Structures are given as C-alpha cells and as structure tokens.
C-alpha positions, 0 to 999 in steps of 0.5 A, spaced: 758 388 927 757 382 923 761 379 918 754 379 914 753 387 915 760 388 912 759 384 906 752 387 905 755 394 905 761 392 901 757 389 896 752 395 895 758 400 895 761 395 889 754 395 886 754 403 886 761 403 883 759 399 877 752 403 876 756 409 876 761 407 871 756 404 867 753 411 867 759 415 865 760 410 859 753 410 857 753 418 858 747 416 863 747 421 868 741 418 872 744 411 873 751 415 874 747 419 880 744 412 882 751 409 883 754 415 887 747 415 891 748 407 893 755 408 895 754 414 899 748 409 902 753 404 904 758 409 907 753 411 911 751 404 913 758 402 915 759 409 919 753 407 923 755 400 924 762 403 926 759 407 931 755 401 934 761 397 935 765 403 938 759 404 943 759 397 945 766 396 946 766 402 950 761 399 955 764 392 955 770 395 958 
C-alpha cells in the first residue's frame, strides 16, 4: 500500500470523526450517521489495502 493511500484513509476517517462529533453536538442525526459511514468506509478501504499487501507479500516470498 502506498503512503498516499494511508494518508487518504486516515484523512477520511478523521473527517468522519469530525462529522460525527458535530452531528452529536448539534443534535443532527443525519450528519452523525454520515460521519459514522465515512469512518466505516475508510476502515473497509484500509482492510482491502491490507489484504492486497498480504497477498503481494505472500507471492513475493
């Protein structure tokens, strides 16, 4: 996985945390849900990248 992908995933997750927090503070359930969804999306992308890396490492040996 490239460092750029790591940064993008971390930024997306951080953005989701901010959205979720703002949604909680403003009592905006939709924004809170969007934040949680953004975080989940970033986690799924990260997991996919980890699988690709593991497969690449397995075949490189």
